[in-house]
KEKE-3310 file (N, C-alpha, C; in steps of 0.2 Angstrom, whole numbers, plus 5000, padded with zeros to 4 digits):
npx = (5004:5009:5020:5011:5006:5016:5021:5009:5010:5022:5021:5009:5016:5024:5016:5009:5019:5023:5011:5009:5022:5017:5005:5009:5018:5008:5001:5010:5011:5000:5000:5001:5013:5030:5031:5018:5013:5015:5007:4994:4994:4995:4982:4972:4977:4977:4964:4960:4966:4963:4949:4947:4950:4942:4930:4932:4931:4918:4909:4894:4886:4875:4882:4891:4890:4895:4911:4913:4908:4917:4929:4927:4926:4938:4947:4942:4947:4961:4965:4961:4969:4982:4981:4979:4990:5001:4995:4999:5012:5017:5027:5030:5032:5026:5011:4995:4985:4991:4999:4991:4985:4994:4999:4987:4988:4995:4987:4976:4980:4985:4972:4967:4976:4977:4965:4966:4976:4969:4959:4967:4974:4963:4958:4969:4968:4964:4948:4936:4929:4911:4898:4886:4870:4861:4847:4850:4863:4879:4888:4902:4904:4916:4925:4932:4946:4949:4941:4928:4916:4912:4909:4900:4886:4874:4872:4874:4864:4852:4854:4853:4840:4833:4835:4825:4827:4824:4824:4829:4837:4845:4852:4859:4868:4875:4880:4875:4862:4844:4836:4844:4847:4833:4835:4844:4837:4827:4834:4838:4826:4818:4811:4794:4788:4783:4765:4763:4772:4771:4760:4764:4773:4763)
npy = (4994:5005:5009:5010:5021:5030:5029:5035:5048:5051:5052:5061:5072:5074:5076:5088:5097:5097:5103:5115:5122:5124:5130:5141:5148:5151:5161:5171:5174:5179:5192:5193:5198:5192:5189:5187:5176:5164:5160:5158:5145:5138:5142:5135:5122:5117:5118:5107:5098:5100:5100:5086:5079:5082:5078:5064:5063:5067:5059:5050:5060:5073:5086:5082:5088:5100:5100:5091:5099:5109:5101:5097:5109:5115:5104:5106:5119:5118:5108:5114:5125:5119:5113:5125:5132:5123:5124:5136:5137:5127:5121:5122:5109:5100:5094:5102:5096:5085:5091:5098:5086:5080:5090:5090:5079:5078:5087:5079:5067:5071:5075:5060:5054:5060:5058:5044:5044:5049:5040:5028:5032:5035:5022:5016:5021:5018:5011:5016:5007:5000:5009:5005:5012:5007:5009:5019:5018:5017:5006:4998:4989:4978:4968:4953:4947:4934:4926:4927:4920:4921:4932:4937:4930:4918:4918:4932:4937:4932:4939:4952:4953:4950:4961:4969:4972:4973:4961:4966:4977:4970:4963:4974:4976:4966:4962:4955:4945:4950:4937:4929:4931:4927:4913:4910:4915:4906:4894:4895:4895:4886:4869:4866:4856:4839:4835:4823:4821:4833:4829:4817:4822:4831)
npz = (5000:5004:4993:4984:4986:4987:4974:4966:4971:4966:4952:4952:4955:4944:4933:4939:4937:4924:4919:4925:4921:4909:4909:4917:4908:4897:4904:4905:4892:4889:4896:4909:4922:4927:4939:4944:4935:4939:4948:4943:4937:4949:4955:4945:4944:4957:4961:4957:4964:4977:4975:4971:4982:4990:4985:4987:5001:5004:4999:4993:5000:5001:5000:4991:4977:4975:4977:4966:4954:4955:4952:4939:4933:4935:4929:4916:4913:4915:4907:4893:4895:4894:4881:4872:4875:4869:4857:4853:4855:4846:4834:4815:4811:4819:4821:4825:4831:4837:4845:4855:4860:4866:4877:4884:4890:4904:4913:4914:4919:4931:4937:4938:4945:4957:4964:4963:4973:4983:4986:4989:5001:5010:5011:5017:5030:5046:5051:5062:5076:5075:5083:5093:5099:5113:5122:5135:5134:5127:5117:5111:5097:5092:5080:5080:5072:5074:5080:5074:5075:5088:5091:5079:5076:5078:5093:5096:5087:5095:5107:5104:5100:5110:5116:5110:5097:5080:5066:5053:5059:5066:5056:5049:5059:5062:5049:5039:5030:5031:5031:5035:5048:5052:5051:5060:5073:5073:5075:5087:5095:5106:5104:5104:5117:5118:5119:5126:5134:5144:5149:5157:5166:5173)
capx = (5001:5015:5023:5008:5005:5020:5020:5004:5012:5027:5017:5005:5020:5027:5011:5008:5025:5022:5004:5011:5026:5014:5001:5012:5021:5003:4999:5015:5010:4993:5000:5003:5020:5033:5029:5012:5011:5016:5000:4989:4993:4993:4974:4969:4978:4975:4957:4958:4970:4957:4941:4947:4951:4934:4925:4932:4929:4911:4906:4890:4883:4872:4887:4897:4888:4900:4917:4912:4908:4923:4933:4926:4928:4946:4950:4941:4951:4968:4966:4959:4976:4987:4981:4980:4999:5004:4994:5002:5021:5019:5030:5027:5033:5021:5004:4993:4981:4996:5003:4987:4983:5000:4997:4982:4989:4997:4981:4971:4985:4984:4966:4966:4981:4975:4959:4968:4980:4964:4956:4972:4975:4956:4957:4974:4967:4960:4940:4933:4924:4904:4895:4879:4866:4856:4844:4854:4870:4884:4892:4907:4905:4923:4924:4938:4945:4952:4935:4922:4910:4911:4905:4895:4883:4867:4871:4873:4857:4848:4855:4850:4833:4830:4834:4821:4829:4821:4827:4832:4843:4851:4856:4863:4872:4880:4883:4870:4855:4840:4834:4850:4846:4829:4836:4848:4833:4823:4838:4838:4819:4817:4805:4788:4788:4776:4760:4762:4778:4769:4755:4766:4775:4757)
capy = (4999:5013:5009:5012:5029:5034:5031:5040:5055:5054:5053:5068:5078:5076:5079:5094:5101:5099:5108:5121:5125:5125:5135:5147:5151:5153:5167:5176:5176:5182:5198:5193:5198:5185:5188:5184:5171:5156:5160:5156:5137:5136:5142:5131:5115:5117:5116:5100:5093:5100:5096:5079:5075:5084:5072:5058:5063:5070:5054:5048:5065:5079:5091:5080:5090:5106:5099:5089:5104:5112:5096:5097:5116:5115:5100:5107:5125:5116:5104:5118:5129:5116:5112:5129:5133:5118:5126:5145:5137:5122:5124:5119:5102:5097:5095:5106:5092:5082:5095:5098:5080:5078:5093:5087:5073:5080:5088:5073:5062:5074:5072:5053:5051:5063:5055:5037:5045:5050:5033:5024:5035:5033:5014:5013:5023:5012:5013:5016:5002:5002:5011:5004:5014:5003:5012:5026:5015:5017:5000:4998:4982:4976:4961:4949:4943:4927:4922:4929:4917:4923:4940:4938:4924:4916:4921:4939:4939:4931:4944:4959:4951:4950:4968:4972:4974:4970:4958:4972:4981:4965:4961:4978:4978:4960:4963:4948:4946:4948:4929:4924:4932:4924:4906:4910:4914:4901:4889:4896:4894:4879:4866:4865:4849:4835:4835:4818:4822:4836:4825:4813:4825:4833)
capz = (5001:5004:4988:4979:4988:4985:4966:4964:4973:4962:4946:4951:4955:4937:4930:4941:4935:4917:4918:4930:4917:4902:4911:4918:4901:4894:4907:4904:4884:4891:4899:4916:4923:4929:4946:4945:4932:4943:4954:4939:4936:4955:4956:4941:4945:4965:4962:4954:4970:4983:4973:4971:4991:4995:4982:4991:5009:5006:4995:4997:5003:4997:4998:4986:4972:4974:4975:4958:4950:4955:4950:4932:4931:4935:4924:4909:4911:4915:4899:4888:4895:4891:4874:4869:4876:4865:4849:4853:4854:4842:4827:4809:4811:4824:4819:4831:4835:4841:4851:4859:4865:4870:4882:4888:4896:4912:4918:4914:4923:4936:4939:4939:4950:4964:4965:4966:4980:4989:4988:4993:5009:5013:5011:5022:5036:5050:5052:5069:5077:5075:5088:5094:5105:5115:5126:5136:5135:5120:5117:5105:5095:5089:5076:5081:5066:5075:5082:5072:5077:5095:5090:5075:5075:5081:5099:5095:5086:5100:5111:5101:5098:5117:5118:5106:5090:5074:5061:5049:5062:5067:5050:5047:5064:5061:5042:5037:5027:5036:5030:5040:5055:5053:5052:5067:5078:5073:5077:5095:5099:5110:5102:5111:5121:5117:5124:5130:5139:5148:5152:5162:5171:5177)
cpx = (5004:5018:5018:5006:5009:5023:5016:5007:5017:5025:5013:5009:5023:5021:5009:5014:5024:5016:5006:5015:5022:5009:5004:5016:5014:4999:5004:5014:5004:4993:5002:5011:5024:5032:5023:5009:5011:5010:4994:4988:4991:4985:4971:4970:4976:4968:4955:4961:4964:4952:4941:4947:4944:4929:4924:4930:4921:4907:4900:4883:4880:4876:4892:4897:4893:4906:4918:4910:4914:4929:4932:4928:4935:4950:4950:4946:4959:4969:4966:4966:4981:4987:4982:4988:5001:5001:4998:5010:5022:5024:5027:5028:5030:5014:5000:4989:4986:4999:4998:4985:4989:5000:4992:4982:4991:4992:4976:4973:4984:4978:4967:4969:4979:4970:4961:4971:4975:4962:4961:4973:4969:4957:4963:4972:4962:4954:4940:4928:4916:4902:4887:4875:4860:4853:4847:4862:4873:4888:4896:4907:4912:4923:4932:4938:4947:4946:4930:4915:4907:4907:4900:4892:4877:4867:4870:4867:4853:4847:4852:4842:4830:4830:4830:4822:4825:4826:4832:4839:4848:4856:4861:4869:4878:4883:4880:4864:4849:4836:4839:4848:4840:4830:4839:4843:4829:4826:4838:4832:4820:4811:4800:4789:4782:4771:4760:4767:4775:4763:4758:4769:4770:4754)
cpy = (5007:5013:5012:5019:5032:5034:5034:5046:5057:5055:5060:5073:5080:5079:5085:5100:5103:5103:5113:5125:5128:5131:5143:5152:5154:5161:5172:5179:5180:5190:5198:5194:5191:5183:5185:5178:5164:5156:5156:5149:5134:5136:5135:5123:5113:5115:5110:5094:5094:5098:5088:5076:5077:5079:5066:5056:5064:5064:5051:5053:5070:5085:5089:5084:5097:5105:5095:5095:5108:5108:5097:5103:5117:5110:5102:5114:5122:5112:5109:5123:5126:5114:5120:5132:5128:5122:5134:5143:5132:5126:5120:5112:5098:5099:5098:5102:5088:5085:5096:5092:5078:5082:5093:5083:5075:5083:5083:5069:5065:5073:5065:5051:5055:5060:5047:5037:5045:5043:5028:5025:5034:5027:5012:5014:5018:5015:5011:5010:5004:5003:5009:5008:5009:5006:5019:5024:5015:5011:5001:4991:4980:4970:4960:4947:4935:4923:4926:4926:4918:4929:4941:4932:4924:4919:4929:4941:4938:4937:4950:4957:4951:4955:4972:4974:4970:4966:4961:4975:4976:4964:4966:4978:4972:4960:4957:4949:4946:4941:4926:4924:4928:4916:4906:4910:4909:4894:4889:4896:4887:4876:4865:4857:4845:4836:4829:4818:4827:4833:4820:4817:4829:4827)
cpz = (5001:4997:4982:4979:4985:4978:4963:4966:4968:4955:4946:4952:4950:4933:4932:4938:4929:4916:4920:4924:4911:4903:4913:4913:4898:4898:4906:4897:4885:4893:4906:4918:4926:4935:4948:4940:4935:4947:4949:4938:4943:4958:4952:4943:4953:4965:4960:4960:4975:4982:4974:4978:4993:4992:4986:4998:5009:5000:4998:5000:4999:4995:4994:4980:4969:4973:4968:4954:4949:4951:4943:4929:4930:4930:4917:4908:4910:4908:4893:4888:4892:4884:4870:4870:4870:4857:4848:4852:4850:4836:4821:4808:4815:4823:4825:4835:4840:4847:4857:4863:4868:4877:4885:4893:4903:4916:4919:4919:4930:4941:4941:4944:4957:4965:4967:4972:4985:4991:4991:5001:5012:5015:5017:5028:5041:5052:5060:5070:5077:5081:5089:5101:5108:5123:5128:5137:5128:5122:5110:5103:5090:5086:5079:5075:5068:5077:5080:5074:5084:5096:5086:5074:5078:5089:5100:5093:5091:5105:5110:5100:5104:5120:5114:5100:5085:5070:5056:5053:5065:5062:5048:5052:5063:5053:5038:5033:5032:5037:5034:5047:5058:5055:5058:5074:5078:5076:5085:5099:5101:5108:5107:5112:5120:5121:5129:5136:5145:5152:5158:5168:5175:5181)
residu = (MET:LEU:THR:ALA:VAL:ALA:GLY:THR:VAL:PHE:ILE:ALA:ALA:GLY:ALA:PHE:TRP:LEU:SER:PHE:THR:SER:LEU:ALA:ASP:LEU:ALA:ARG:ARG:SER:GLY:LEU:SER:VAL:ASP:GLN:ALA:TRP:ALA:TRP:PRO:LEU:ILE:VAL:ASP:GLY:ILE:ILE:VAL:VAL:ALA:THR:VAL:ALA:VAL:VAL:VAL:LEU:ALA:GLY:THR:ARG:ALA:ALA:TRP:TYR:PRO:TRP:MET:LEU:LEU:PHE:ALA:GLY:ALA:LEU:ILE:SER:VAL:ALA:GLY:ASN:ALA:LEU:HIS:ALA:VAL:VAL:THR:ALA:THR:SER:ASP:VAL:PRO:LEU:LEU:LEU:ALA:ALA:SER:VAL:ALA:ALA:VAL:PRO:PRO:LEU:VAL:LEU:LEU:ALA:ILE:THR:HIS:LEU:THR:SER:VAL:LEU:THR:ARG:HIS:ALA:ALA:PRO:SER:ALA:PRO:PRO:VAL:THR:ILE:VAL:GLY:SER:GLU:VAL:GLN:LEU:HIS:VAL:LEU:ASP:ASP:GLU:SER:PRO:ASN:GLU:LYS:VAL:GLY:PRO:GLU:SER:ALA:ALA:ASP:LEU:ARG:ALA:SER:GLY:TRP:SER:ASN:ARG:ALA:ILE:ALA:GLN:GLN:LEU:GLY:VAL:HIS:PRO:SER:THR:VAL:GLY:ARG:TRP:LEU:GLN:ALA:HIS:VAL:SER:PRO:ALA:LYS:PRO:HIS:SER:GLU:LEU:ALA:GLU:ARG:SER)
# end
């Protein structure tokens, strides 16, 4: 995992540098001074990096639309700027379409690699144990990989059912299908004693 993250960071740095130099030169050719031109690629490509991280963090929430919008806008501006710079600086020996296509690769790679880096780092981060609120008490259910049957199984389902949990809630808590919970609970219900046995004891 560490090697994959290091590789993505290295590739992202190279793509950022190529895109940065092209956009900075385009900014200088557009009238910005040398002291100001360097800030323009930082703004454009910086939006891609920050928005990509925000998309990963806010995945599945309603607020994710805004970083997605910034991500597409930044990527579009960066690709267009790099392609335009290639067209402006291309020589007669290089077809304009080829120059623009080659120049568009670094910002696209920056977009893809930044997203991949965010996904890898988030996947590598340890996840917190699930928290279950029962009545007024907060309990932490930690799953033990060495003895999963002791933590997740019919016994746990029966205990939660006795606490008033529904089959669906138990299934979500234990990470199984509700039908599995139903089979577990049926197996834990003691079979009714035969009528003849009850009559003999009476």
